[in-house]
HTML snippet that shows the backbone in 3Dmol.js (N, CA, C, O; Angstrom):
<script src="https://3Dmol.org/build/3Dmol-min.js"></script>
<div id="view" style="width:600px;height:400px;position:relative"></div>
<script>
const pdb = `
ATOM      1  N   MET A   1      72.599 211.061 170.242  1.00  0.00           N
ATOM      2  CA  MET A   1      71.865 209.810 170.097  1.00  0.00           C
ATOM      3  C   MET A   1      70.606 209.858 170.969  1.00  0.00           C
ATOM      4  O   MET A   1      70.699 210.045 172.183  1.00  0.00           O
ATOM      5  N   ALA A   2      69.439 209.690 170.358  1.00  0.00           N
ATOM      6  CA  ALA A   2      68.165 209.755 171.083  1.00  0.00           C
ATOM      7  C   ALA A   2      67.958 208.468 171.885  1.00  0.00           C
ATOM      8  O   ALA A   2      68.249 207.364 171.424  1.00  0.00           O
ATOM      9  N   GLN A   3      67.454 208.652 173.080  1.00  0.00           N
ATOM     10  CA  GLN A   3      67.200 207.507 173.947  1.00  0.00           C
ATOM     11  C   GLN A   3      65.849 206.890 173.561  1.00  0.00           C
ATOM     12  O   GLN A   3      64.867 207.609 173.378  1.00  0.00           O
ATOM     13  N   GLU A   4      65.803 205.570 173.439  1.00  0.00           N
ATOM     14  CA  GLU A   4      64.547 204.896 173.091  1.00  0.00           C
ATOM     15  C   GLU A   4      63.619 204.900 174.293  1.00  0.00           C
ATOM     16  O   GLU A   4      64.026 204.632 175.424  1.00  0.00           O
ATOM     17  N   ARG A   5      62.343 205.217 174.011  1.00  0.00           N
ATOM     18  CA  ARG A   5      61.349 205.209 175.086  1.00  0.00           C
ATOM     19  C   ARG A   5      60.948 203.770 175.410  1.00  0.00           C
ATOM     20  O   ARG A   5      60.702 202.960 174.516  1.00  0.00           O
ATOM     21  N   LYS A   6      60.891 203.479 176.689  1.00  0.00           N
ATOM     22  CA  LYS A   6      60.497 202.151 177.122  1.00  0.00           C
ATOM     23  C   LYS A   6      58.968 202.059 177.061  1.00  0.00           C
ATOM     24  O   LYS A   6      58.272 202.937 177.570  1.00  0.00           O
ATOM     25  N   ILE A   7      58.457 201.010 176.448  1.00  0.00           N
ATOM     26  CA  ILE A   7      57.008 200.824 176.348  1.00  0.00           C
ATOM     27  C   ILE A   7      56.529 200.084 177.592  1.00  0.00           C
ATOM     28  O   ILE A   7      56.980 198.970 177.859  1.00  0.00           O
ATOM     29  N   PRO A   8      55.605 200.699 178.368  1.00  0.00           N
ATOM     30  CA  PRO A   8      55.111 200.006 179.559  1.00  0.00           C
ATOM     31  C   PRO A   8      54.281 198.772 179.181  1.00  0.00           C
ATOM     32  O   PRO A   8      53.394 198.849 178.331  1.00  0.00           O
ATOM     33  N   MET A   9      54.574 197.656 179.811  1.00  0.00           N
ATOM     34  CA  MET A   9      53.874 196.409 179.530  1.00  0.00           C
ATOM     35  C   MET A   9      52.990 196.043 180.723  1.00  0.00           C
ATOM     36  O   MET A   9      53.337 196.315 181.872  1.00  0.00           O
ATOM     37  N   ARG A  10      51.860 195.431 180.439  1.00  0.00           N
ATOM     38  CA  ARG A  10      50.944 194.982 181.480  1.00  0.00           C
ATOM     39  C   ARG A  10      50.480 193.567 181.146  1.00  0.00           C
ATOM     40  O   ARG A  10      50.467 193.173 179.980  1.00  0.00           O
ATOM     41  N   THR A  11      50.098 192.800 182.177  1.00  0.00           N
ATOM     42  CA  THR A  11      49.638 191.429 181.999  1.00  0.00           C
ATOM     43  C   THR A  11      48.124 191.361 182.134  1.00  0.00           C
ATOM     44  O   THR A  11      47.551 191.893 183.085  1.00  0.00           O
ATOM     45  N   CYS A  12      47.483 190.703 181.176  1.00  0.00           N
ATOM     46  CA  CYS A  12      46.026 190.521 181.208  1.00  0.00           C
ATOM     47  C   CYS A  12      45.681 189.554 182.339  1.00  0.00           C
ATOM     48  O   CYS A  12      46.301 188.499 182.468  1.00  0.00           O
ATOM     49  N   ILE A  13      44.678 189.919 183.166  1.00  0.00           N
ATOM     50  CA  ILE A  13      44.311 189.038 184.282  1.00  0.00           C
ATOM     51  C   ILE A  13      43.507 187.827 183.812  1.00  0.00           C
ATOM     52  O   ILE A  13      43.301 186.887 184.580  1.00  0.00           O
ATOM     53  N   ALA A  14      43.047 187.841 182.548  1.00  0.00           N
ATOM     54  CA  ALA A  14      42.277 186.710 182.027  1.00  0.00           C
ATOM     55  C   ALA A  14      43.165 185.689 181.307  1.00  0.00           C
ATOM     56  O   ALA A  14      43.149 184.505 181.642  1.00  0.00           O
ATOM     57  N   CYS A  15      43.946 186.156 180.305  1.00  0.00           N
ATOM     58  CA  CYS A  15      44.742 185.211 179.513  1.00  0.00           C
ATOM     59  C   CYS A  15      46.215 185.174 179.920  1.00  0.00           C
ATOM     60  O   CYS A  15      46.973 184.338 179.427  1.00  0.00           O
ATOM     61  N   ARG A  16      46.625 186.077 180.819  1.00  0.00           N
ATOM     62  CA  ARG A  16      47.984 186.156 181.356  1.00  0.00           C
ATOM     63  C   ARG A  16      49.024 186.554 180.301  1.00  0.00           C
ATOM     64  O   ARG A  16      50.218 186.371 180.533  1.00  0.00           O
ATOM     65  N   GLN A  17      48.609 187.088 179.161  1.00  0.00           N
ATOM     66  CA  GLN A  17      49.558 187.550 178.145  1.00  0.00           C
ATOM     67  C   GLN A  17      50.022 188.956 178.485  1.00  0.00           C
ATOM     68  O   GLN A  17      49.248 189.781 178.969  1.00  0.00           O
ATOM     69  N   GLU A  18      51.287 189.214 178.226  1.00  0.00           N
ATOM     70  CA  GLU A  18      51.838 190.545 178.465  1.00  0.00           C
ATOM     71  C   GLU A  18      51.777 191.334 177.167  1.00  0.00           C
ATOM     72  O   GLU A  18      52.248 190.876 176.126  1.00  0.00           O
ATOM     73  N   LYS A  19      51.187 192.531 177.239  1.00  0.00           N
ATOM     74  CA  LYS A  19      51.032 193.383 176.061  1.00  0.00           C
ATOM     75  C   LYS A  19      51.319 194.830 176.440  1.00  0.00           C
ATOM     76  O   LYS A  19      51.330 195.174 177.622  1.00  0.00           O
ATOM     77  N   PRO A  20      51.552 195.686 175.432  1.00  0.00           N
ATOM     78  CA  PRO A  20      51.741 197.111 175.736  1.00  0.00           C
ATOM     79  C   PRO A  20      50.507 197.697 176.429  1.00  0.00           C
ATOM     80  O   PRO A  20      49.373 197.382 176.067  1.00  0.00           O
ATOM     81  N   LYS A  21      50.737 198.539 177.414  1.00  0.00           N
ATOM     82  CA  LYS A  21      49.682 199.125 178.232  1.00  0.00           C
ATOM     83  C   LYS A  21      48.581 199.778 177.388  1.00  0.00           C
ATOM     84  O   LYS A  21      47.400 199.664 177.717  1.00  0.00           O
ATOM     85  N   ARG A  22      48.964 200.458 176.306  1.00  0.00           N
ATOM     86  CA  ARG A  22      47.986 201.167 175.463  1.00  0.00           C
ATOM     87  C   ARG A  22      47.010 200.238 174.752  1.00  0.00           C
ATOM     88  O   ARG A  22      45.935 200.674 174.341  1.00  0.00           O
ATOM     89  N   GLU A  23      47.365 198.971 174.603  1.00  0.00           N
ATOM     90  CA  GLU A  23      46.486 198.006 173.920  1.00  0.00           C
ATOM     91  C   GLU A  23      45.526 197.320 174.889  1.00  0.00           C
ATOM     92  O   GLU A  23      44.696 196.513 174.471  1.00  0.00           O
ATOM     93  N   MET A  24      45.634 197.635 176.169  1.00  0.00           N
ATOM     94  CA  MET A  24      44.829 196.958 177.190  1.00  0.00           C
ATOM     95  C   MET A  24      43.702 197.854 177.704  1.00  0.00           C
ATOM     96  O   MET A  24      43.751 199.076 177.571  1.00  0.00           O
ATOM     97  N   LEU A  25      42.690 197.219 178.293  1.00  0.00           N
ATOM     98  CA  LEU A  25      41.634 197.946 178.989  1.00  0.00           C
ATOM     99  C   LEU A  25      41.986 197.937 180.470  1.00  0.00           C
ATOM    100  O   LEU A  25      42.413 196.912 181.000  1.00  0.00           O
ATOM    101  N   ARG A  26      41.811 199.062 181.134  1.00  0.00           N
ATOM    102  CA  ARG A  26      42.121 199.139 182.563  1.00  0.00           C
ATOM    103  C   ARG A  26      40.820 199.169 183.344  1.00  0.00           C
ATOM    104  O   ARG A  26      39.920 199.955 183.048  1.00  0.00           O
ATOM    105  N   ILE A  27      40.733 198.314 184.332  1.00  0.00           N
ATOM    106  CA  ILE A  27      39.599 198.302 185.244  1.00  0.00           C
ATOM    107  C   ILE A  27      40.151 198.822 186.559  1.00  0.00           C
ATOM    108  O   ILE A  27      41.163 198.326 187.053  1.00  0.00           O
ATOM    109  N   VAL A  28      39.481 199.827 187.130  1.00  0.00           N
ATOM    110  CA  VAL A  28      40.025 200.489 188.306  1.00  0.00           C
ATOM    111  C   VAL A  28      39.054 200.423 189.482  1.00  0.00           C
ATOM    112  O   VAL A  28      37.838 200.528 189.322  1.00  0.00           O
ATOM    113  N   LYS A  29      39.631 200.245 190.663  1.00  0.00           N
ATOM    114  CA  LYS A  29      38.866 200.298 191.911  1.00  0.00           C
ATOM    115  C   LYS A  29      39.356 201.532 192.645  1.00  0.00           C
ATOM    116  O   LYS A  29      40.518 201.597 193.046  1.00  0.00           O
ATOM    117  N   ASN A  30      38.469 202.525 192.826  1.00  0.00           N
ATOM    118  CA  ASN A  30      38.890 203.768 193.482  1.00  0.00           C
ATOM    119  C   ASN A  30      38.831 203.639 194.998  1.00  0.00           C
ATOM    120  O   ASN A  30      38.469 202.587 195.525  1.00  0.00           O
ATOM    121  N   ALA A  31      39.191 204.717 195.699  1.00  0.00           N
ATOM    122  CA  ALA A  31      39.257 204.706 197.165  1.00  0.00           C
ATOM    123  C   ALA A  31      37.904 204.407 197.799  1.00  0.00           C
ATOM    124  O   ALA A  31      37.839 203.854 198.897  1.00  0.00           O
ATOM    125  N   ALA A  32      36.819 204.773 197.109  1.00  0.00           N
ATOM    126  CA  ALA A  32      35.469 204.522 197.632  1.00  0.00           C
ATOM    127  C   ALA A  32      35.028 203.082 197.379  1.00  0.00           C
ATOM    128  O   ALA A  32      33.963 202.667 197.836  1.00  0.00           O
ATOM    129  N   GLY A  33      35.842 202.325 196.655  1.00  0.00           N
ATOM    130  CA  GLY A  33      35.524 200.922 196.388  1.00  0.00           C
ATOM    131  C   GLY A  33      34.702 200.718 195.126  1.00  0.00           C
ATOM    132  O   GLY A  33      34.265 199.601 194.850  1.00  0.00           O
ATOM    133  N   GLU A  34      34.483 201.789 194.349  1.00  0.00           N
ATOM    134  CA  GLU A  34      33.716 201.673 193.104  1.00  0.00           C
ATOM    135  C   GLU A  34      34.627 201.125 192.008  1.00  0.00           C
ATOM    136  O   GLU A  34      35.785 201.525 191.889  1.00  0.00           O
ATOM    137  N   ILE A  35      34.091 200.216 191.220  1.00  0.00           N
ATOM    138  CA  ILE A  35      34.870 199.592 190.158  1.00  0.00           C
ATOM    139  C   ILE A  35      34.279 199.987 188.809  1.00  0.00           C
ATOM    140  O   ILE A  35      33.071 199.895 188.594  1.00  0.00           O
ATOM    141  N   SER A  36      35.160 200.432 187.899  1.00  0.00           N
ATOM    142  CA  SER A  36      34.692 200.854 186.576  1.00  0.00           C
ATOM    143  C   SER A  36      35.791 200.681 185.545  1.00  0.00           C
ATOM    144  O   SER A  36      36.958 200.480 185.880  1.00  0.00           O
ATOM    145  N   LEU A  37      35.390 200.763 184.270  1.00  0.00           N
ATOM    146  CA  LEU A  37      36.375 200.734 183.183  1.00  0.00           C
ATOM    147  C   LEU A  37      37.007 202.106 183.083  1.00  0.00           C
ATOM    148  O   LEU A  37      36.323 203.126 183.171  1.00  0.00           O
ATOM    149  N   ASP A  38      38.311 202.128 182.901  1.00  0.00           N
ATOM    150  CA  ASP A  38      39.054 203.394 182.801  1.00  0.00           C
ATOM    151  C   ASP A  38      39.651 203.476 181.403  1.00  0.00           C
ATOM    152  O   ASP A  38      40.697 202.889 181.128  1.00  0.00           O
ATOM    153  N   PHE A  39      38.967 204.218 180.515  1.00  0.00           N
ATOM    154  CA  PHE A  39      39.431 204.312 179.134  1.00  0.00           C
ATOM    155  C   PHE A  39      40.628 205.251 178.995  1.00  0.00           C
ATOM    156  O   PHE A  39      41.403 205.130 178.047  1.00  0.00           O
ATOM    157  N   SER A  40      40.786 206.197 179.945  1.00  0.00           N
ATOM    158  CA  SER A  40      41.898 207.148 179.864  1.00  0.00           C
ATOM    159  C   SER A  40      43.194 206.548 180.407  1.00  0.00           C
ATOM    160  O   SER A  40      44.282 206.944 179.992  1.00  0.00           O
ATOM    161  N   GLY A  41      43.080 205.590 181.337  1.00  0.00           N
ATOM    162  CA  GLY A  41      44.262 204.991 181.947  1.00  0.00           C
ATOM    163  C   GLY A  41      44.863 205.862 183.034  1.00  0.00           C
ATOM    164  O   GLY A  41      45.978 205.612 183.491  1.00  0.00           O
ATOM    165  N   LYS A  42      44.112 206.905 183.458  1.00  0.00           N
ATOM    166  CA  LYS A  42      44.664 207.850 184.415  1.00  0.00           C
ATOM    167  C   LYS A  42      43.837 208.007 185.699  1.00  0.00           C
ATOM    168  O   LYS A  42      44.194 208.802 186.568  1.00  0.00           O
ATOM    169  N   VAL A  43      42.742 207.261 185.824  1.00  0.00           N
ATOM    170  CA  VAL A  43      41.898 207.370 187.011  1.00  0.00           C
ATOM    171  C   VAL A  43      42.674 206.842 188.218  1.00  0.00           C
ATOM    172  O   VAL A  43      43.340 205.810 188.138  1.00  0.00           O
ATOM    173  N   ALA A  44      42.580 207.565 189.334  1.00  0.00           N
ATOM    174  CA  ALA A  44      43.287 207.157 190.548  1.00  0.00           C
ATOM    175  C   ALA A  44      42.662 205.896 191.123  1.00  0.00           C
ATOM    176  O   ALA A  44      41.440 205.745 191.130  1.00  0.00           O
ATOM    177  N   GLY A  45      43.497 205.003 191.599  1.00  0.00           N
ATOM    178  CA  GLY A  45      43.013 203.788 192.230  1.00  0.00           C
ATOM    179  C   GLY A  45      43.806 202.574 191.790  1.00  0.00           C
ATOM    180  O   GLY A  45      44.751 202.677 191.008  1.00  0.00           O
ATOM    181  N   ARG A  46      43.408 201.427 192.302  1.00  0.00           N
ATOM    182  CA  ARG A  46      44.064 200.149 192.000  1.00  0.00           C
ATOM    183  C   ARG A  46      43.593 199.671 190.644  1.00  0.00           C
ATOM    184  O   ARG A  46      42.389 199.544 190.421  1.00  0.00           O
ATOM    185  N   GLY A  47      44.504 199.406 189.742  1.00  0.00           N
ATOM    186  CA  GLY A  47      44.131 198.994 188.395  1.00  0.00           C
ATOM    187  C   GLY A  47      44.422 197.541 188.113  1.00  0.00           C
ATOM    188  O   GLY A  47      45.375 196.960 188.630  1.00  0.00           O
ATOM    189  N   ALA A  48      43.572 196.967 187.274  1.00  0.00           N
ATOM    190  CA  ALA A  48      43.781 195.621 186.759  1.00  0.00           C
ATOM    191  C   ALA A  48      43.604 195.730 185.252  1.00  0.00           C
ATOM    192  O   ALA A  48      42.743 196.475 184.784  1.00  0.00           O
ATOM    193  N   TYR A  49      44.400 195.004 184.492  1.00  0.00           N
ATOM    194  CA  TYR A  49      44.368 195.124 183.036  1.00  0.00           C
ATOM    195  C   TYR A  49      43.807 193.875 182.382  1.00  0.00           C
ATOM    196  O   TYR A  49      44.008 192.754 182.849  1.00  0.00           O
ATOM    197  N   ILE A  50      43.090 194.108 181.276  1.00  0.00           N
ATOM    198  CA  ILE A  50      42.502 193.012 180.517  1.00  0.00           C
ATOM    199  C   ILE A  50      42.652 193.318 179.029  1.00  0.00           C
ATOM    200  O   ILE A  50      42.598 194.479 178.623  1.00  0.00           O
ATOM    201  N   CYS A  51      42.840 192.278 178.216  1.00  0.00           N
ATOM    202  CA  CYS A  51      42.960 192.463 176.769  1.00  0.00           C
ATOM    203  C   CYS A  51      41.686 193.077 176.208  1.00  0.00           C
ATOM    204  O   CYS A  51      40.594 192.878 176.740  1.00  0.00           O
ATOM    205  N   ASN A  52      41.845 193.819 175.135  1.00  0.00           N
ATOM    206  CA  ASN A  52      40.708 194.431 174.451  1.00  0.00           C
ATOM    207  C   ASN A  52      40.099 193.365 173.535  1.00  0.00           C
ATOM    208  O   ASN A  52      40.031 193.533 172.317  1.00  0.00           O
ATOM    209  N   ASP A  53      39.662 192.271 174.150  1.00  0.00           N
ATOM    210  CA  ASP A  53      39.221 191.095 173.416  1.00  0.00           C
ATOM    211  C   ASP A  53      37.961 190.518 174.079  1.00  0.00           C
ATOM    212  O   ASP A  53      37.964 190.286 175.288  1.00  0.00           O
ATOM    213  N   PRO A  54      36.891 190.283 173.318  1.00  0.00           N
ATOM    214  CA  PRO A  54      35.641 189.764 173.911  1.00  0.00           C
ATOM    215  C   PRO A  54      35.839 188.465 174.699  1.00  0.00           C
ATOM    216  O   PRO A  54      35.161 188.249 175.704  1.00  0.00           O
ATOM    217  N   ALA A  55      36.753 187.605 174.261  1.00  0.00           N
ATOM    218  CA  ALA A  55      36.995 186.336 174.968  1.00  0.00           C
ATOM    219  C   ALA A  55      37.529 186.587 176.378  1.00  0.00           C
ATOM    220  O   ALA A  55      37.136 185.901 177.322  1.00  0.00           O
ATOM    221  N   CYS A  56      38.429 187.574 176.524  1.00  0.00           N
ATOM    222  CA  CYS A  56      38.987 187.888 177.840  1.00  0.00           C
ATOM    223  C   CYS A  56      37.940 188.555 178.741  1.00  0.00           C
ATOM    224  O   CYS A  56      37.906 188.310 179.946  1.00  0.00           O
ATOM    225  N   VAL A  57      37.093 189.396 178.150  1.00  0.00           N
ATOM    226  CA  VAL A  57      36.030 190.052 178.933  1.00  0.00           C
ATOM    227  C   VAL A  57      35.052 188.991 179.438  1.00  0.00           C
ATOM    228  O   VAL A  57      34.580 189.070 180.572  1.00  0.00           O
ATOM    229  N   LYS A  58      34.747 187.999 178.597  1.00  0.00           N
ATOM    230  CA  LYS A  58      33.850 186.909 178.987  1.00  0.00           C
ATOM    231  C   LYS A  58      34.478 186.089 180.119  1.00  0.00           C
ATOM    232  O   LYS A  58      33.807 185.740 181.090  1.00  0.00           O
ATOM    233  N   LYS A  59      35.756 185.791 179.984  1.00  0.00           N
ATOM    234  CA  LYS A  59      36.480 185.010 180.988  1.00  0.00           C
ATOM    235  C   LYS A  59      36.529 185.756 182.325  1.00  0.00           C
ATOM    236  O   LYS A  59      36.462 185.144 183.391  1.00  0.00           O
ATOM    237  N   LEU A  60      36.647 187.076 182.252  1.00  0.00           N
ATOM    238  CA  LEU A  60      36.682 187.920 183.445  1.00  0.00           C
ATOM    239  C   LEU A  60      35.458 187.661 184.312  1.00  0.00           C
ATOM    240  O   LEU A  60      35.571 187.455 185.520  1.00  0.00           O
ATOM    241  N   GLY A  61      34.281 187.673 183.679  1.00  0.00           N
ATOM    242  CA  GLY A  61      33.027 187.441 184.412  1.00  0.00           C
ATOM    243  C   GLY A  61      32.829 185.989 184.793  1.00  0.00           C
ATOM    244  O   GLY A  61      32.352 185.682 185.886  1.00  0.00           O
ATOM    245  N   GLU A  62      33.200 185.093 183.882  1.00  0.00           N
ATOM    246  CA  GLU A  62      33.011 183.661 184.098  1.00  0.00           C
ATOM    247  C   GLU A  62      33.764 183.153 185.327  1.00  0.00           C
ATOM    248  O   GLU A  62      33.235 182.368 186.114  1.00  0.00           O
ATOM    249  N   TYR A  63      35.008 183.617 185.478  1.00  0.00           N
ATOM    250  CA  TYR A  63      35.856 183.136 186.570  1.00  0.00           C
ATOM    251  C   TYR A  63      35.987 184.126 187.726  1.00  0.00           C
ATOM    252  O   TYR A  63      36.761 183.898 188.656  1.00  0.00           O
ATOM    253  N   ARG A  64      35.227 185.231 187.669  1.00  0.00           N
ATOM    254  CA  ARG A  64      35.234 186.250 188.742  1.00  0.00           C
ATOM    255  C   ARG A  64      36.666 186.707 189.063  1.00  0.00           C
ATOM    256  O   ARG A  64      37.081 186.727 190.222  1.00  0.00           O
ATOM    257  N   LEU A  65      37.403 187.070 188.017  1.00  0.00           N
ATOM    258  CA  LEU A  65      38.823 187.402 188.161  1.00  0.00           C
ATOM    259  C   LEU A  65      39.077 188.697 188.931  1.00  0.00           C
ATOM    260  O   LEU A  65      40.156 188.868 189.499  1.00  0.00           O
ATOM    261  N   LEU A  66      38.109 189.607 188.960  1.00  0.00           N
ATOM    262  CA  LEU A  66      38.318 190.857 189.705  1.00  0.00           C
ATOM    263  C   LEU A  66      38.350 190.618 191.212  1.00  0.00           C
ATOM    264  O   LEU A  66      39.002 191.365 191.942  1.00  0.00           O
ATOM    265  N   ASN A  67      37.658 189.591 191.682  1.00  0.00           N
ATOM    266  CA  ASN A  67      37.678 189.278 193.118  1.00  0.00           C
ATOM    267  C   ASN A  67      39.119 189.058 193.583  1.00  0.00           C
ATOM    268  O   ASN A  67      39.519 189.532 194.646  1.00  0.00           O
ATOM    269  N   LYS A  68      39.885 188.337 192.774  1.00  0.00           N
ATOM    270  CA  LYS A  68      41.280 188.051 193.117  1.00  0.00           C
ATOM    271  C   LYS A  68      42.160 189.288 192.909  1.00  0.00           C
ATOM    272  O   LYS A  68      43.006 189.601 193.746  1.00  0.00           O
ATOM    273  N   ALA A  69      41.953 189.989 191.785  1.00  0.00           N
ATOM    274  CA  ALA A  69      42.782 191.152 191.459  1.00  0.00           C
ATOM    275  C   ALA A  69      42.660 192.258 192.512  1.00  0.00           C
ATOM    276  O   ALA A  69      43.647 192.910 192.854  1.00  0.00           O
ATOM    277  N   PHE A  70      41.445 192.461 193.021  1.00  0.00           N
ATOM    278  CA  PHE A  70      41.221 193.533 193.996  1.00  0.00           C
ATOM    279  C   PHE A  70      41.114 193.013 195.435  1.00  0.00           C
ATOM    280  O   PHE A  70      40.841 193.789 196.351  1.00  0.00           O
ATOM    281  N   SER A  71      41.323 191.733 195.637  1.00  0.00           N
ATOM    282  CA  SER A  71      41.237 191.109 196.969  1.00  0.00           C
ATOM    283  C   SER A  71      39.969 191.523 197.704  1.00  0.00           C
ATOM    284  O   SER A  71      40.005 191.873 198.884  1.00  0.00           O
ATOM    285  N   ALA A  72      38.858 191.478 196.994  1.00  0.00           N
ATOM    286  CA  ALA A  72      37.572 191.858 197.574  1.00  0.00           C
ATOM    287  C   ALA A  72      36.451 191.154 196.818  1.00  0.00           C
ATOM    288  O   ALA A  72      36.623 190.729 195.675  1.00  0.00           O
ATOM    289  N   ALA A  73      35.297 191.040 197.481  1.00  0.00           N
ATOM    290  CA  ALA A  73      34.125 190.471 196.814  1.00  0.00           C
ATOM    291  C   ALA A  73      33.575 191.517 195.852  1.00  0.00           C
ATOM    292  O   ALA A  73      33.235 192.626 196.263  1.00  0.00           O
ATOM    293  N   VAL A  74      33.488 191.169 194.588  1.00  0.00           N
ATOM    294  CA  VAL A  74      32.987 192.099 193.574  1.00  0.00           C
ATOM    295  C   VAL A  74      31.572 191.671 193.191  1.00  0.00           C
ATOM    296  O   VAL A  74      31.365 190.531 192.775  1.00  0.00           O
ATOM    297  N   PRO A  75      30.589 192.575 193.327  1.00  0.00           N
ATOM    298  CA  PRO A  75      29.194 192.218 193.020  1.00  0.00           C
ATOM    299  C   PRO A  75      28.986 191.835 191.548  1.00  0.00           C
ATOM    300  O   PRO A  75      29.699 192.310 190.664  1.00  0.00           O
ATOM    301  N   GLU A  76      28.008 190.978 191.308  1.00  0.00           N
ATOM    302  CA  GLU A  76      27.665 190.498 189.962  1.00  0.00           C
ATOM    303  C   GLU A  76      27.388 191.647 188.997  1.00  0.00           C
ATOM    304  O   GLU A  76      27.773 191.581 187.830  1.00  0.00           O
ATOM    305  N   GLU A  77      26.721 192.705 189.476  1.00  0.00           N
ATOM    306  CA  GLU A  77      26.355 193.819 188.580  1.00  0.00           C
ATOM    307  C   GLU A  77      27.587 194.542 188.027  1.00  0.00           C
ATOM    308  O   GLU A  77      27.519 195.143 186.955  1.00  0.00           O
ATOM    309  N   VAL A  78      28.707 194.490 188.747  1.00  0.00           N
ATOM    310  CA  VAL A  78      29.945 195.119 188.258  1.00  0.00           C
ATOM    311  C   VAL A  78      30.421 194.391 187.000  1.00  0.00           C
ATOM    312  O   VAL A  78      30.795 195.026 186.014  1.00  0.00           O
ATOM    313  N   TYR A  79      30.405 193.054 187.040  1.00  0.00           N
ATOM    314  CA  TYR A  79      30.816 192.266 185.880  1.00  0.00           C
ATOM    315  C   TYR A  79      29.876 192.525 184.703  1.00  0.00           C
ATOM    316  O   TYR A  79      30.321 192.663 183.563  1.00  0.00           O
ATOM    317  N   THR A  80      28.568 192.589 184.987  1.00  0.00           N
ATOM    318  CA  THR A  80      27.576 192.852 183.938  1.00  0.00           C
ATOM    319  C   THR A  80      27.821 194.219 183.316  1.00  0.00           C
ATOM    320  O   THR A  80      27.777 194.360 182.094  1.00  0.00           O
ATOM    321  N   ARG A  81      28.081 195.236 184.152  1.00  0.00           N
ATOM    322  CA  ARG A  81      28.297 196.600 183.660  1.00  0.00           C
ATOM    323  C   ARG A  81      29.566 196.674 182.805  1.00  0.00           C
ATOM    324  O   ARG A  81      29.583 197.360 181.783  1.00  0.00           O
ATOM    325  N   ILE A  82      30.622 195.974 183.215  1.00  0.00           N
ATOM    326  CA  ILE A  82      31.877 195.976 182.448  1.00  0.00           C
ATOM    327  C   ILE A  82      31.639 195.348 181.071  1.00  0.00           C
ATOM    328  O   ILE A  82      32.122 195.859 180.061  1.00  0.00           O
ATOM    329  N   GLU A  83      30.890 194.233 181.037  1.00  0.00           N
ATOM    330  CA  GLU A  83      30.587 193.603 179.747  1.00  0.00           C
ATOM    331  C   GLU A  83      29.771 194.545 178.859  1.00  0.00           C
ATOM    332  O   GLU A  83      30.010 194.623 177.654  1.00  0.00           O
ATOM    333  N   GLU A  84      28.808 195.260 179.451  1.00  0.00           N
ATOM    334  CA  GLU A  84      27.980 196.205 178.688  1.00  0.00           C
ATOM    335  C   GLU A  84      28.831 197.372 178.183  1.00  0.00           C
ATOM    336  O   GLU A  84      28.731 197.757 177.018  1.00  0.00           O
ATOM    337  N   GLU A  85      29.677 197.940 179.071  1.00  0.00           N
ATOM    338  CA  GLU A  85      30.543 199.063 178.678  1.00  0.00           C
ATOM    339  C   GLU A  85      31.505 198.645 177.581  1.00  0.00           C
ATOM    340  O   GLU A  85      31.765 199.413 176.655  1.00  0.00           O
ATOM    341  N   PHE A  86      32.037 197.432 177.678  1.00  0.00           N
ATOM    342  CA  PHE A  86      32.973 196.933 176.666  1.00  0.00           C
ATOM    343  C   PHE A  86      32.261 196.797 175.326  1.00  0.00           C
ATOM    344  O   PHE A  86      32.804 197.168 174.286  1.00  0.00           O
ATOM    345  N   GLY A  87      31.048 196.266 175.356  1.00  0.00           N
ATOM    346  CA  GLY A  87      30.262 196.082 174.132  1.00  0.00           C
ATOM    347  C   GLY A  87      29.894 197.415 173.493  1.00  0.00           C
ATOM    348  O   GLY A  87      29.821 197.520 172.269  1.00  0.00           O
ATOM    349  N   ALA A  88      29.660 198.442 174.323  1.00  0.00           N
ATOM    350  CA  ALA A  88      29.250 199.762 173.836  1.00  0.00           C
ATOM    351  C   ALA A  88      30.425 200.562 173.306  1.00  0.00           C
ATOM    352  O   ALA A  88      30.237 201.529 172.567  1.00  0.00           O
ATOM    353  N   LYS A  89      31.643 200.167 173.678  1.00  0.00           N
ATOM    354  CA  LYS A  89      32.841 200.943 173.300  1.00  0.00           C
ATOM    355  C   LYS A  89      33.074 200.979 171.808  1.00  0.00           C
ATOM    356  O   LYS A  89      34.038 201.590 171.348  1.00  0.00           O
TER     357      LYS A  89
END
`;
const viewer = $3Dmol.createViewer("view");
viewer.addModel(pdb, "pdb");
viewer.setStyle({}, {cartoon: {color: "spectrum"}});
viewer.zoomTo();
viewer.render();
</script>
């Protein structure tokens, strides 16, 4: 009898919905404090997950949700870059 693989679930920091990890976008803060989108899901560092949805990306910037997720002040240009990277994806 084959064992069923457990699907890793993550919670969106914008809408608080729990979804499979593969359906989410990962935003990572590395040891140097740089914040970027992680499309591979394997970059080392503290990760925060967001739905692959324009409404959640907008909410992320509107409410400065990364400040809370990473317990640090996140510069405005980081939010702008994430919105641009998401749009370009």
